[in-house]
N, C-alpha and C positions, 0 to 999 in steps of 0.2 A: 837552343832554347827557343818556346813557342807558347803560342797566347796563353797568357794566364800563369805562366811560371814567374816564380821569383827568383832572383837572379841570388845563387849561393854565396859566389865570391867575384873580384875585380878580372872582367873577363875582356879579351880584345875579340871584336867579329872579323872573322875569316871567311866564309863564303854563305852565298843568299842574297834574297833582294833587297829587303830591309826588315826593321822592326821600329814599332815605336814603344817605347818604354818610359813608366808613370817612375818620377824621380823625386815624385814630392815630398814623400819622407827624409830624402836628401836636402835637396834643393832649396823646397818649401814655395815652388814655383806649379801651380798646377796644370798648365799644358804638358800634356808626353811632348817627350821629343824624339823625332826619327833620327834611327841609328842605322850606318849603312858599314859595308866593309872596309877594315880597318879603324872603325873607331872603337870605344869601348863602352862596357855597361856596368855599374857599381853594383857591389854586395848589396843587396836591401831594397833595388829597385827592382820595378814587376813589366813583364814583357805585356803588353796591353794588346800588339797588333803584328802579326806577319813570323815568320821561322828562319832563324840563321845558326849556322854552325860558329862554333867559339872555340878559344882557348883558353883557358883561366892564367893569370900571370902573377897574382898577387891573394894571399888568403889570412884570416885573421887578423891581427893587429895591423898587417903591413897592407890592407884594403882602406879604400878613402875614408869608409866608414870606421875602419879602426885606427887611422890617424887623428881621424874627428874626436873618437874617444879617449885617445891619448893627450888632447888639449885639453880633455875636459879635467883630466888629472893633473894637468900641470897647474889648470887654474887655481889659485889660493887665495882668500881675501878674508880682510879683518874688516869689521865693520867700524864705522867713525864711532858708533853707541860703545861698541867693547873697548873702543882707546879711550872714548872720555871717562869713560867709569874708571879704569886704569889709571887714568893721569891723575882724574880726583884724587883717587886713594894713595897716589904717589905724595901728591903735593901734602894732603892730611898728615901723611906720615911723615914726611918734613918736617912738618910744622910741629906735630907732638916731639919727635925724636929733638927737635931745639929747644923748646919748652920744658921737655924731661931733663935737657943739661942743663940748664939756665936753674931747674928747683934744683939740680945735686951740686948745683956752683954754688947755692947762697948757701945751702943748707951745709955745707962744710965751711964757708966762711961765720957760719953762726955757730958751727960744732953742734948742730942736731943730729941726733938718731938716725944712724944712714936707714936700720929696719923701717921705721915711721915714713922716713923719706922715700923708701923703695916699695912702701904700699901706697903711695901717694902718687907714686908715678905711674905703679901699673894700672891704680884707676884712669889716670889720666889718659894710657896710653889706652886701652880699652875705650874709652868716651869719643876719642880721637878716630875711631874706626865706625864709620857708616853702615854698621851691618845689614840694615834694611833697606839702604837706596840700590843694590842690584834687586832685590826680591819685589820691592814696590813700582821701581820701572819694568820690570817683566810682565808683573799683574796688569801694570797699563797698557802697555803692547798688545797682551791678551785681549783684554778687552777692545782695544781697537783693532785688534784679527777681526772680534766677533764682529764689529759696525763695518768692517770692509767685506767681509763674507757676505753682508745683508746687502751691498752694491757690487755681488758677483765678482768678488775679487778674493780668492782664496790664499792666504797669507801660510807659506808652508819655512819659514826662517822669519821669528818674530823679529829680528833686527832689522828686515827689509823696509819696518815703517819707518823707522828713523832714518834711513838711508832716501826710501822715497821721498818723505817730507823734505830734504835737504837737497834732493836731485835737480842738478841746472841743466843738464844735457842728454835729452832722449832719442836713441836710436832706435827710430821705427822700421821693421820690416813692411817693405810696402805691398805686396799680395795678400791679400784679405783683412789687413788692416788699415790699412791707408784706402785700399781699393776693395771692391767688392769679390773678388777672384773668380769672377764670372765673365766669359770671353762674351762681348756684346758687339752688335753692330751699331755702327755710327751712320751718319747720312752717306745714302748711296751718291754716287756720280754719275746721272745718267749721260749716254750720251747723243747726236741727232736721233730726232724720230722714235726717242724712246722715253717712257717716264721711269720717276724714281720707285713707283709701286710695282712695274713692269721688271725692273731689276730684280728687286727682291723675288717677286712672283718666281723668275726664269732661273734666280739663283737657288730656291726652295725646290723647285724640280728637278735642278742638277746635283740633288742632295739626298740622302738616304739614312734614315736612323736608325736602322740596324745595324750600320756599322759603327755606331757608337764614336765616331768621329767628332772632335768638342766645336770644329765648324761648322761643321754639318748642322750638330746638334744646335749652334747658336744661330744658322740660319733659319733653321724650322722654328723656332722657339720665336724669333723676331717675325715671321711671316705667318702664325699664327691667326692673326687679324684677317689673313687674306685665304682663310681653309677653303671657302665656299667657291673661292676661284680654283683652288688648287684640287678640289675634288671633280671639277670639269676636265682633267685630265689624266690621261691612263700611260703610266710607264711601262713599255712595253720593251724596254734592255735598259741596263745600267752599266757602266764600267767605271769602278771605284777608282779611289784616288790611285797612284804606284810615282814612286820617286822618279820613275824614267821619263812618263809622259808628262809629268806634274800636273794633272787635271781628272775630273772626273767627267763624264759624257752619259748622258740618256738619252734613249729614241720615245719620242713622246706622241701620242695620238690624242683629240680632243673628241668632244663628244659629238662634233660634226664631221668626225672622220677624218679632219688635216692630221697630217704628218707631218713633223721636225725634230729636230735635234739639240739639244741645250748643252752648253758645257761651260764649268766654271773652274780656276785654277790659277797658277801663278800670270800674272796682266802680260808678260813677255809671251808665253803658249799660247796664250788665249788670241792676241793680238797679231799671232802667226797664222792664225786661224782666216782669220777675217780677209775677206775680199777688198775691202777698202781700208786696208791697214796703212798703203804710204798716204794716203789723206789724213788721219789723225794717228799717226804714230808717234808725232812729237807731242801731241796734246794729250795723249796717256801717256807717258813717259814722264811729263811733266809735272801729271797729278800724280804718279805714283810716288814720284820725287818729293812733292811737298806733302805727302801723307805720311813717307818714309820719314823725313825730318819731324813730323808733329809725334811719331812713334806708331802708328797705326799701319797694321798687315793688311795689304791691298791685294783681293781676288778681283781679277777680270770675268766677266759673263758675257757667252756670247750665244747666239740661237742659228739655224737656217731659214732662208727666206723663201717664197714658192720656187722659186730656181733652184734650190737646195746650197746656194751659196752662202756662206758665213759670216753674221756679221755682227761688229761687236756693240755690246748692249750697254755695259758701263762697268764700275768699279765699285765692288762693296768693300768698303773699309771695317776691320775687327780692332777692339781694343778692350782691356779690363777697364771699366768707369770706376772713377772715386766713389767713395761711400759718399752720401748724400753729406755728413755732418761731420767731413773730416776737415772743410776748410774751416768752418766753425771752431771746431775743437782744436786746433792748431793755433787760432787765434787766440784761444781761451788760456790756452798752455803759456804761449809767448807774455801775456799778460800776467802770468804769476809768475814770469821770468823763468820758465823753462824751453829752451832752446830745443826742435824739433829738426833730426836730421834722418832723413830718409835713407835706407840701405836696401839694394834690390839685386838680386844676380840680371835683371833685366839687362837689355843694350840701353847706351847712355841716352839715345832720340827718345826712347819709352818712358825714361826716367826724367828726362827735363820737362814733354808734356804732361804728365802725371803733377808733377812740381807744380808746375804752370797752372792746372786748372784747381790746385788746392792752396792756389797761393802762398805757398811754400819756398820760392826762391828757384833761382834755375843755375845755380855756380853747382854743378852736379861733377863730382870727380869719378875718372873712371879709375878702377882700383889698380889697372897697370901702370896709370900716372905716378904712380907712387912708390912703383919697387923699387927703385933705381936712386930715389933720394936720400939723403941723410935725415938723422933723425929728428933733427930742431926742425926742418926745411917740411918735412912731412907734417910732423905737429901742429905745424902755422897752416898749413894748406887742410888738413882735419879740421881743425878749429876753425877755420872760417868758412868750412864748407856748407851747402844744405843739405847735401846727399851724396852718397855713392853707387855707381851703378858696375855689375858685371863684377860683382864681388864673391869669392869665396872664404871657406869657414875661417883660413891663416890671416883672411885681411880684415874680419870683421873681431877677431881676436886683437889686431893689432889696432883697431879707429879705436876699439875701449881703452885699449894700454895706452895710445898716445893721448888722448883726449882724460885720462888718469893723470896721465905726467904732468900735465898741463894747468892742475890744480883741479880739476874739474869732477862731481858727483855723476856717476853716468849711469842712465837706465837704459836698456837693451832688450827689445820685444823679438821674439820670435817664436817656430811655431816646429821647424824640421831638425832633424840629426846635425845639420849644418850650422842651427845656431848653437847649438849644446856649448861649448865652450866659450863664447861670447857669452850667452847668459850667465856661466859660471864664474867669470871676470868678471862682468860689471857689476858694479855696486848694487843696481837692482836688475836683477834677472826677469822678466816678463812674461811667460808663457802664456801665449794668446789662444784664443778659443779654437779647438779642434786640433792642437799641437800634441807632435808624438810624444811617447812615454821619455823617451830620453830628453826630450826638452821640457818637460814636466818637471822629471828627477832634478835637473841642473839649475832649475829657475825659483827665483825666492817667492816670484807670486804666480798665481796661475789664474787667470782670466775664466767666467765662462760666460761671457758674450763678447760679439764680435765688434769690431771698431775700435776705436783712438778713445772716444768718450768716456767708455768705463776707467781708462786708467787716469783720466782727467779727476774723476769722482775718486779715485783713489788717494791720489794724491791729496786732494780737498780735505779727505777723512784724515791721512796721515800726518797732516800738518798739525790738525786738530788734536792727535792723541800726541803728537812730539810737542806740544804748547804746555798741555798736562802735566810730560813728563820733564821739559824744560823747568816750568814751576817748581815743580818739587824738588827738583834736583837743586836750586836757587834757595830753596827753604832748608833742603837738609845739610847743605854746607853753609848756609849763613849760620845756623842753629849750634852746627858742631863747632864752629870756629866761636861762637859765644862763650859755649859749655867748656872749651880750653883755654881762655883766656881769664873766665871767670872761677874757674879751678884753680889755675897757676898764681892769679892773684889772690885767693882764697886762701890758699897753701902758705903761699908767703906771709900773710896777716896772722895766720896763725903760730907759723913758727915765729 
């Protein structure tokens, strides 16, 4: 497998240095994943960097992609709207049957004509069936779907409007929905004799845009304000990142003829280069640990001094920042009676930090913690949780299933192939902007704008539509009952 190849089947990597694999279509996460020998790559993913030899171990429906597709086939749901219409029809049929029996009993008691009584009974039976109810409700939902389309929410299944109106739990994907899906630098941590600006500048000099490495691109993007300073330096040699050395290194010459080297990479690797490592090792490890607990990926930066000795410059934290409207949108959702639960494949620490930043609550469960639990216990934990981390497709499917078992009307957002089973299983499956075709086909509603705020607008519009449907249904049922009793009493009076 080489750069640019689409993996045709599930493969086990056998030999070679490493590859970076884009699994966004499968997992929904934007960053490529680094794979080494003995690792696996899934069908449908794309090789972005490197070259390795591999052996196929699963094809067709036995692949990770295929198993996900099987879950989509298993998921079958009947909307609450459909159940309600059927139940209303059943009640009216039972009522009409009871009144028909009453009419026949009275007719027999009075020795009336059975033919004439049968005619009245047929009229009564026809009057009992609200033929227009499904049609009017469908038209009302169609009008609501047009209104939702103006709010950038495309409805693929009309019944989803009624489900969204009654939704009380929304399981939201993190990447791209609650966050910006963009790797961003947090405030750098400089060490003695260096400033924050110098940490960014030297980190940018140790990066190269041509490699299309997400970390390099993020650092160079953040360093655009320092472009005039960067232009004063010339990179004479560059060693890209590799999984063995875990760092990049560049030889630099400035406009005054001074020559030095810069390097960035794993903090422990960069620290090992530094001559002053014994004095600052504890401080570096402490800051890296603090950043890890907050969900940040830490990069160390170092440069050589005039004597040619390496000096530890500082630490650059990287993270996927939350959307600016996420916290306000979640608060609005809670005011509307909708509990938002975050669902992500990221590490628990990253999920907790993101949840803290958007005021979601930090009761984040790891999917592994739910595997060996009994159904009743897992249902209770899932219902009480604020979010879930390190989840796979089967976990998302189980989360939706458990919440539905507790009586909740569940909405689920997603964008990748891995989200399709849960989207199909949920009462309201919502495919977010830039979702894959698999997610769109499984979803009930497709969003054309990023973020969670468009979902809140869709909920408001759905509730307006549902109120119109509810008002008509109440009127139609009351009118049908009135006609039934009026005709029954009239028949008896005529008899």
